[in-house]
C-alpha angles and dihedrals in degrees: 000000000000115000117230112252114256096022122127119264117208118248099037140067109268116246133227112297097024120141118216145159117262092237090055091048090052089052090053093049098044093041095049097044101072112094092355113139102184120063118272104240125189120175137191097000123160106216126196119207131008117315105221117192094154115155092001121140115213120189094205138048119273128215122187099174123183092352122154121216125187092200134044119281113243109209102146112154092357113159114208139157094234134342126213115186096159113157094008119154116203140138092244145344118222111190107149114165091006115163116212117183091200136005129343109209127194100158114162092354122149121216133177139051096273136263126125102217111121121233103206121199106245139193108273091227090069117096096227115103115259141151116283113262094230106043124218111247112241096012105062120074136201134191090240111031120190103155112164090356118161120208120178093196133033127315104222119191097153112155092007114156119206114185116172145116091248113110092222116061092176120026107184115143114175092009112172120206120174091195127033135307103233112192104153114160091005113166115203127168091201136039134283117241110202100151112164092356120158122218118177097202125011145330112225116197100152111153092001122144116208141159091239142305130243105192096153110163093011115164114201124170097202124027143314107227116190099155147101097065099340108158133191129179093191138046122301110211123192095158115161088359120154117209122175101206122016142335107207133180095171112161092358129140127225097192139187137316101032108347106153141138124233111186102157114157092004115157116204135134094228129027121186119194104163096129129184092250140355111294118252092225139034127295115223118198098160114155092349117147123211135155096215131022118196115192144147127233089219091065102038112131118262117270109286094022097087125082116193102160109140092001109154125198139150104205138022122210135182135173088236125040114269115203123219094255091058090049090052088052088051088057092047090058085078103083091205099039114157137202090266092066092053091048093052090051090049091051090052089055091046091053088053090052094249100133096163092054090049089055091050092053092049090047090053089049092058090049090049093049093049092058091075095045128107118269094265091049092049091049092048089046091052088052092051092045093051095045105035112359091245088296095306097094105051093164089061089066092050091050090052091049092049092045094051092043090052094047092047091049093052091048097047093043085063096036109035112186124230119263117254110265090012092280135071133192091207127081112242113257116170092195096055090040091055092046090050091055093048100046107070100181098059138033128221092190095251100095095067096036097066131053115206119195136194115353090359089060091051090053091048092050090049090053091048094049091044090052094051092045092050092047092049091050091046092050091046092051093045092051089050093052093044091045090055 
């Protein structure tokens, strides 16, 4: 009987273009692996049925390059010295608890059952249906599953395309990679689940397009690079993550409908948030700790979409200079901003030697706090602000003193009061008389030597009250500054 061209022949490794049953392919792989030193490489096969290598132990590296499978690959608990699935086409790849003593390659592979509609990761408070944020182990599924997988080299999924109706394109909780996770130009219709993953070096997502990322609790020794065209239509979560180098979203896009950034309790030396455009959703930096924050005013979140409570940083950087007024506006974009956020910004200016900017921030803090005071507190705050800038504008008090002294001098030079008892041993001096009325803590001897009446008395009382008010505001501001 003639054998169909391209089909597999028993007794040899099938060549490119061969069509074979998945059970037969398993026999070839398992049978050829014992004692084999060089990698077992199979290219361009068309495989019918589900290839099941679950719980197998292969003593060599395995390469199934450019192979096409009509059913999911079952590689759960497979142990192998290296796995190359570059160019593979399959509905799904299930490889939970796989152990790879080398690299796991999925470059240019295509997984999923088709469909281009994105499944963005959304806020659970929304009413629209979505996948639960913390997946239930054993019940949730993903197109590419790598839960508890251990890879001693790199995990390379560059150019991988995942197109499926499943909300999770990559489901890899507690993934352990001793090298780097390289996912440049990844295309995923769903989200990536990397909760509690461990990556010894770096996570590279440059140019990737995903439906969101949940990397809560990620530990990464190098950097998390989601820049240069990275695009997410869902939430990106790095809550409680620890990254040793840098987390960067330079030139990235957090797009509609749910593009947002949740970085609460993140720990990283350098955080870069100079995106390509303003994010579609909120940016949460609550309780995050960074040494340096690099951002851009053009891509700051809209007012009310920024959370800075407990955000700790030492230095702020930007490609273009950002003046202190713009930074104060940045703080005000947090609808619930507190005094601590203003103080941290002031301390960052102090550390950079910009004392004037630090005073401006603290002045703005006092204005912000007075907005929620009672009416009497708001009125007294307005007086302090006008007279002395809450203690942070000392020259303003001097200008008020000089202005009132000048006004009083002009008035009393035209309306000199009568001396007490009809006679005075002092020579009349309107300037010294006005200063004596304004300064409440010392006497020049003029205030009691002259007796104004009528309108002159009203002007004198106004100067006395103004002097006491100014002195009280100055003392209150000075106590605030000394207390700090």
